[in-house]
KEDREN-165485 format. One line per 5 residues: number of its first residue (from 1); their letters; for each residue x, y, z of C-alpha. Coordinates in steps of 0.05 Angstrom, whole numbers, plus 32768, in hexadecimal, padded with zeros to 4 digits. Layout:
REM KEDREN-165485
NUM) a) X Y Z ~ ...
END
This chain:
REM KEDREN-165485
1) mastt) 8000 8000 8000 ~ 801E 8043 7FEB ~ 801B 807E 801A ~ 8028 80C5 8006 ~ 8038 80FD 8036
6) valvw) 8037 8144 801B ~ 805A 817A 8042 ~ 8045 81C3 803B ~ 8078 81F8 802E ~ 8064 8240 803D
11) yliia) 8078 8279 800F ~ 8079 82C2 8021 ~ 8057 82E7 7FE8 ~ 805F 8332 7FDE ~ 802B 8355 7FB3
16) gpggg) 8038 839A 7F97 ~ 8007 83D2 7F89 ~ 800E 83C7 7F3D ~ 7FF5 8380 7F42 ~ 803A 835D 7F41
21) mvalp) 804A 8324 7F71 ~ 808C 830A 7F8B ~ 8099 82CA 7FB2 ~ 80D7 82CF 7FDE ~ 810B 829A 7FCF
26) stfdk) 810C 8280 8017 ~ 80D3 8253 802F ~ 80B7 8242 8073 ~ 80A6 81FE 8090 ~ 806E 8219 80BB
31) reqct) 803A 824F 80B2 ~ 804E 826D 80F5 ~ 8095 827A 80DA ~ 8078 829D 809E ~ 8049 82C9 80C6
36) aaiae) 8082 82DA 80F6 ~ 80AB 82F2 80B9 ~ 8070 831E 80A4 ~ 806B 833B 80EA ~ 80B5 834B 80EA
41) yqkqp) 80B1 836B 80A5 ~ 8076 8396 80BA ~ 809F 83B6 80F1 ~ 80C0 83DF 80BA ~ 809C 8415 8093
46) tpagw) 807F 83F6 8054 ~ 806B 8419 8013 ~ 8021 8424 8009 ~ 7FFC 83EF 7FE2 ~ 802C 83B5 7FF1
51) slqcv) 8011 8377 8014 ~ 802F 8336 802E ~ 8010 82F3 803A ~ 8024 82AB 8047 ~ 8010 8279 8011
56) psasp) 8015 822D 8019 ~ 802E 8202 7FE1 ~ 8036 81B6 7FDC ~ 807E 81A2 7FE2 ~ 809F 817E 7FA7
61) ftdss) 80B8 814C 7FDB ~ 8088 8115 7FEA ~ 8091 80D4 800E ~ 8075 80A3 7FDB ~ 8088 8059 7FD9
66) sad) 8067 8050 7F95 ~ 809D 8076 7F6E ~ 80C9 803F 7F51
END
């Protein structure tokens, strides 16, 4: 019987006022780590119209015994 475990990786996404989006190259293992990074970033003055959010994504690494 094959079992698959999918781990989530959290990305910090920055959206600009012109509609552009950027995902930071570093990822977080837990949502709490990502939200802590946002809280730290928001301690600095930020330009108007910019927003940050944490977005989960399925990791490319899965534990699957069916891949032969």
